[in-house]
C-alpha positions in Angstrom: -26.5 1.5 6.5 -23.0 -0.1 6.3 -20.8 1.7 8.9 -17.6 0.1 7.5 -18.1 1.5 4.0 -16.0 4.3 2.6 -17.8 7.6 2.9 -15.0 10.0 2.3 -13.2 9.0 5.5 -9.9 7.2 4.9 -9.8 5.4 8.2 -12.3 2.9 6.8 -10.0 2.0 3.9 -7.7 -1.1 4.3 -4.0 -0.5 4.8 -0.8 -2.4 5.1 2.9 -1.6 5.7 5.5 -1.1 3.0 8.0 -4.1 3.0 11.0 -1.8 2.8 10.3 1.2 5.0 7.3 0.1 7.0 5.2 3.1 6.2 1.4 2.4 6.1 0.0 2.3 2.6 -3.7 3.1 2.4 -5.8 1.4 -0.4 -6.1 3.4 -3.6 -8.5 2.9 -6.5 -5.6 2.4 -8.8 -4.6 -0.6 -6.7 -8.1 -2.1 -6.6 -7.3 -5.0 -9.0 -4.0 -6.0 -7.5 -4.1 -4.8 -3.9 -2.8 -8.2 -2.7 0.3 -7.8 -4.9 1.2 -4.2 -3.8 4.3 -4.3 -1.7 6.0 -0.9 -1.9 4.8 2.6 -1.0 6.8 4.3 -3.7 9.1 3.8 -6.7 12.0 4.8 -4.4 11.3 1.8 -2.0 10.9 -0.5 -5.0 14.3 0.5 -6.3 16.0 0.4 -2.9 14.7 -3.2 -2.4 15.9 -4.3 -5.8 19.4 -2.8 -5.3 19.7 -4.4 -1.8 18.9 -7.8 -3.3 21.5 -7.5 -6.0 24.3 -6.4 -3.7 
């Protein structure tokens, strides 16, 4: 039995911090194909980062 496999317990899922606010983002199935490219926890953080770059 693989003890590191996801069995309904989110603590075994990979996570990483949002580049804008630093909140931890836990892996989601929707991000399975591009997890390495996910940088923001929400659309609000994505917009805030883009407006800060342009200013």
